[in-house]
C-alpha positions as a Markdown table, in Angstrom:
| # | Residue | x | y | z |
|---|---|---|---|---|
| 1 | Met | -6.2 | -3.7 | 13.5 |
| 2 | Val | -4.7 | -5.6 | 11.0 |
| 3 | Tyr | -5.8 | -6.4 | 7.7 |
| 4 | Phe | -4.7 | -8.3 | 4.4 |
| 5 | Thr | -5.7 | -8.1 | 1.0 |
| 6 | Ser | -5.1 | -9.4 | -2.5 |
| 7 | Asp | -5.3 | -9.3 | -6.5 |
| 8 | Leu | -7.4 | -5.5 | -6.7 |
| 9 | His | -6.0 | -4.8 | -10.0 |
| 10 | Phe | -6.8 | -1.6 | -10.0 |
| 11 | Tyr | -7.6 | 0.0 | -13.6 |
| 12 | His | -7.3 | -4.3 | -14.8 |
| 13 | Glu | -10.4 | -3.9 | -17.4 |
| 14 | Asn | -9.6 | -7.9 | -18.5 |
| 15 | Ile | -9.7 | -9.1 | -14.9 |
| 16 | Ile | -13.6 | -8.1 | -14.8 |
| 17 | Arg | -14.3 | -10.6 | -17.5 |
| 18 | Arg | -11.3 | -13.1 | -16.5 |
| 19 | Ile | -12.4 | -13.6 | -13.1 |
| 20 | Asn | -16.1 | -12.4 | -13.4 |
| 21 | Arg | -16.3 | -10.0 | -11.3 |
| 22 | Pro | -19.7 | -8.2 | -11.0 |
| 23 | Tyr | -18.8 | -4.4 | -12.7 |
| 24 | Gln | -19.9 | -3.5 | -15.4 |
| 25 | Asn | -16.5 | -1.3 | -15.9 |
| 26 | Val | -13.3 | -0.2 | -14.2 |
| 27 | Glu | -14.6 | 3.0 | -13.4 |
| 28 | Lys | -17.3 | 0.7 | -10.9 |
| 29 | Met | -14.9 | -1.7 | -9.9 |
| 30 | Asn | -12.4 | 1.2 | -8.8 |
| 31 | Gln | -15.0 | 2.7 | -6.8 |
| 32 | Asp | -16.4 | -0.6 | -5.6 |
| 33 | Leu | -13.0 | -1.6 | -4.1 |
| 34 | Ile | -12.1 | 2.1 | -2.7 |
| 35 | Lys | -15.3 | 2.2 | -1.0 |
| 36 | Lys | -15.4 | -1.5 | 0.7 |
| 37 | Trp | -11.9 | -0.7 | 1.6 |
| 38 | Asn | -12.5 | 2.7 | 3.2 |
| 39 | Glu | -16.2 | 1.4 | 5.2 |
| 40 | Lys | -13.7 | -1.3 | 6.8 |
| 41 | Ile | -10.4 | 0.2 | 7.5 |
| 42 | Ser | -9.5 | 3.3 | 9.3 |
| 43 | Pro | -6.0 | 5.4 | 9.5 |
| 44 | Ser | -4.9 | 4.3 | 12.1 |
| 45 | Asp | -4.9 | 0.1 | 10.3 |
| 46 | Glu | -2.2 | -1.2 | 8.6 |
| 47 | Val | -2.8 | -3.0 | 5.8 |
| 48 | Tyr | -0.9 | -5.8 | 3.9 |
| 49 | Ile | -1.5 | -5.9 | 0.5 |
| 50 | Leu | -0.5 | -9.6 | -1.0 |
| 51 | Gly | 0.3 | -8.5 | -4.8 |
| 52 | Asp | -1.0 | -7.2 | -7.6 |
| 53 | Phe | -2.3 | -3.7 | -6.5 |
| 54 | Thr | -2.4 | -2.8 | -10.1 |
| 55 | Met | 0.0 | -3.5 | -13.5 |
| 56 | Lys | -0.8 | 0.3 | -14.7 |
| 57 | Gly | 1.5 | 2.1 | -13.8 |
| 58 | Ser | 2.7 | 4.5 | -11.3 |
| 59 | Gln | 0.6 | 7.5 | -11.9 |
| 60 | Leu | -2.6 | 5.7 | -10.7 |
| 61 | Ala | -0.9 | 3.5 | -8.5 |
| 62 | Thr | -0.4 | 7.0 | -6.8 |
| 63 | Glu | -3.7 | 7.7 | -7.5 |
| 64 | Ile | -5.2 | 5.1 | -5.3 |
| 65 | Leu | -3.6 | 4.8 | -2.8 |
| 66 | Tyr | -4.1 | 8.2 | -1.9 |
| 67 | Gln | -8.0 | 7.8 | -1.7 |
| 68 | Leu | -7.2 | 4.3 | 1.1 |
| 69 | Lys | -7.0 | 4.8 | 4.1 |
| 70 | Gly | -4.7 | 2.9 | 6.5 |
| 71 | Lys | -0.7 | 2.2 | 7.0 |
| 72 | Lys | -0.2 | 0.1 | 3.8 |
| 73 | His | 2.4 | -2.5 | 3.6 |
| 74 | Leu | 3.1 | -4.3 | 0.1 |
| 75 | Ile | 4.0 | -7.2 | -0.8 |
| 76 | Arg | 5.0 | -7.7 | -4.3 |
| 77 | Gly | 3.2 | -9.5 | -6.6 |
| 78 | Asn | 4.0 | -10.2 | -10.2 |
| 79 | His | 1.7 | -7.3 | -12.2 |
| 80 | Asp | 3.4 | -4.6 | -9.3 |
| 81 | Gly | 6.4 | -3.5 | -11.3 |
| 82 | Phe | 4.9 | 0.3 | -10.7 |
| 83 | Val | 7.0 | 0.9 | -7.8 |
| 84 | Asp | 9.9 | 0.0 | -9.4 |
| 85 | Ser | 9.3 | 3.2 | -11.5 |
| 86 | Gln | 11.4 | 6.3 | -10.4 |
| 87 | Lys | 8.6 | 8.3 | -10.4 |
| 88 | Phe | 6.6 | 6.5 | -7.9 |
| 89 | Asp | 6.7 | 7.6 | -4.6 |
| 90 | Lys | 8.0 | 4.5 | -1.9 |
| 91 | Thr | 7.0 | 5.9 | 1.2 |
| 92 | Leu | 3.6 | 5.6 | 0.0 |
| 93 | Phe | 3.7 | 2.4 | 1.8 |
| 94 | Cys | 5.1 | 1.5 | 4.7 |
| 95 | Ser | 7.1 | -1.4 | 3.4 |
| 96 | Ile | 7.4 | -3.0 | 0.2 |
| 97 | Gln | 8.8 | -6.4 | 0.4 |
| 98 | Asp | 9.0 | -10.4 | -1.8 |
| 99 | Tyr | 8.3 | -12.1 | 1.8 |
| 100 | Ala | 7.1 | -11.4 | 5.1 |
| 101 | Glu | 6.5 | -13.0 | 8.5 |
| 102 | Ile | 4.5 | -11.0 | 11.1 |
| 103 | Val | 2.8 | -11.9 | 14.2 |
| 104 | Cys | -1.0 | -10.9 | 15.1 |
| 105 | Asn | -3.0 | -11.6 | 18.7 |
| 106 | Asn | 0.4 | -14.6 | 19.3 |
| 107 | Val | -0.7 | -16.2 | 15.6 |
| 108 | Gln | 2.1 | -15.8 | 13.5 |
| 109 | Phe | 1.0 | -14.9 | 9.4 |
| 110 | Val | 3.7 | -16.1 | 6.9 |
| 111 | Leu | 2.9 | -13.6 | 4.2 |
| 112 | Phe | 3.5 | -14.3 | 0.5 |
| 113 | His | 1.9 | -13.2 | -3.2 |
| 114 | Tyr | 2.1 | -17.0 | -4.0 |
| 115 | Pro | 0.3 | -20.1 | -2.3 |
| 116 | Leu | 2.5 | -21.7 | -0.2 |
| 117 | Leu | 2.7 | -25.6 | -0.2 |
| 118 | Asp | 5.0 | -25.6 | 3.6 |
| 119 | Trp | 5.6 | -22.7 | 5.0 |
| 120 | Asn | 7.7 | -21.8 | 8.4 |
| 121 | Gly | 5.7 | -23.0 | 11.2 |
| 122 | Met | 3.1 | -25.1 | 9.5 |
| 123 | Phe | 3.2 | -27.4 | 12.1 |
| 124 | Arg | 2.9 | -24.6 | 15.1 |
| 125 | Gly | 0.1 | -22.9 | 13.7 |
| 126 | Ser | 1.1 | -20.6 | 12.1 |
| 127 | Ile | -1.3 | -19.1 | 8.9 |
| 128 | Ala | 0.0 | -18.9 | 5.8 |
| 129 | Leu | -1.6 | -16.4 | 3.6 |
| 130 | His | -1.6 | -15.3 | -0.3 |
| 131 | Gly | -3.3 | -14.6 | -3.0 |
| 132 | His | -2.4 | -14.6 | -7.2 |
| 133 | Gln | -4.9 | -17.4 | -8.3 |
| 134 | His | -8.1 | -15.4 | -8.0 |
| 135 | Asn | -10.0 | -18.2 | -6.2 |
| 136 | His | -13.6 | -17.7 | -4.3 |
| 137 | Glu | -14.6 | -18.6 | -0.9 |
| 138 | Asp | -15.1 | -22.2 | -1.2 |
| 139 | Tyr | -11.3 | -22.5 | -1.6 |
| 140 | Asn | -11.2 | -21.4 | 2.3 |
| 141 | Tyr | -13.7 | -23.4 | 3.3 |
| 142 | Asn | -11.9 | -26.3 | 1.7 |
| 143 | Asn | -8.3 | -25.7 | 3.1 |
| 144 | Leu | -10.6 | -25.5 | 6.3 |
| 145 | Gln | -12.2 | -28.9 | 5.9 |
| 146 | Asn | -8.8 | -30.0 | 5.1 |
| 147 | Lys | -7.1 | -29.0 | 7.8 |
| 148 | Ile | -4.6 | -26.7 | 6.3 |
| 149 | Arg | -3.9 | -23.3 | 7.7 |
| 150 | Arg | -3.7 | -21.3 | 4.2 |
| 151 | Tyr | -5.8 | -18.9 | 3.5 |
| 152 | Asp | -6.4 | -16.8 | 0.1 |
| 153 | Val | -7.0 | -13.1 | 1.3 |
| 154 | Gly | -7.7 | -12.0 | -2.7 |
| 155 | Val | -10.8 | -9.7 | -3.0 |
| 156 | Asp | -12.4 | -12.6 | -5.3 |
| 157 | Ala | -12.1 | -14.7 | -2.4 |
| 158 | Asn | -13.3 | -12.3 | 0.3 |
| 159 | His | -16.3 | -10.5 | -0.9 |
| 160 | Met | -14.1 | -7.8 | -2.6 |
| 161 | Thr | -13.2 | -6.2 | 0.8 |
| 162 | Pro | -9.6 | -6.9 | 3.3 |
| 163 | Val | -10.5 | -9.2 | 5.9 |
| 164 | Ser | -8.8 | -8.5 | 9.3 |
| 165 | Ala | -6.7 | -10.9 | 10.9 |
| 166 | Glu | -9.0 | -11.5 | 14.0 |
| 167 | Gln | -11.2 | -12.7 | 10.9 |
| 168 | Ile | -8.6 | -15.3 | 9.5 |
| 169 | Ile | -7.8 | -16.3 | 12.9 |
| 170 | Ser | -11.1 | -17.1 | 14.3 |
| 171 | Phe | -12.1 | -19.1 | 10.6 |
| 172 | Phe | -9.0 | -21.6 | 11.6 |
| 173 | Ser | -10.0 | -21.7 | 15.2 |
| 174 | Asp | -11.3 | -25.4 | 15.3 |
| 175 | Ile | -8.1 | -26.9 | 13.8 |
């Protein structure tokens, strides 16, 4: 299966207060994000992280990546400078890109950290996926109501867990 997520912000204490995440401290947040990820993802699943994995450096990024199941791809966000470190083992990701387009179940997905107003295939059924904004669940429902095939895959909009391509396709099945 193919999954998407964004804006995990591992080890980022301020994100808890700024976004009002339901955690007492960064340790509890990290543990819960890892637990929810690994409950859903199998070792053979592909996971596209649409940015902001962590801004706390290559060593901490490596420690977390080793704990997460699946074949991981990174679409860089504004807090992913750790991948530029000489100390970071880039082979922990299957790919590192700024932007990507993939097809799952005959549906084109446009992957970018930032929300796009217009994207390739927009009027031919493609779905734009993004993070960055730390929206809540209602954002995706508002897009659905307005017939906009754009979906925030960030953990804050998806119960702190990755979301599958199948879930997103089903979400937009009526438009």
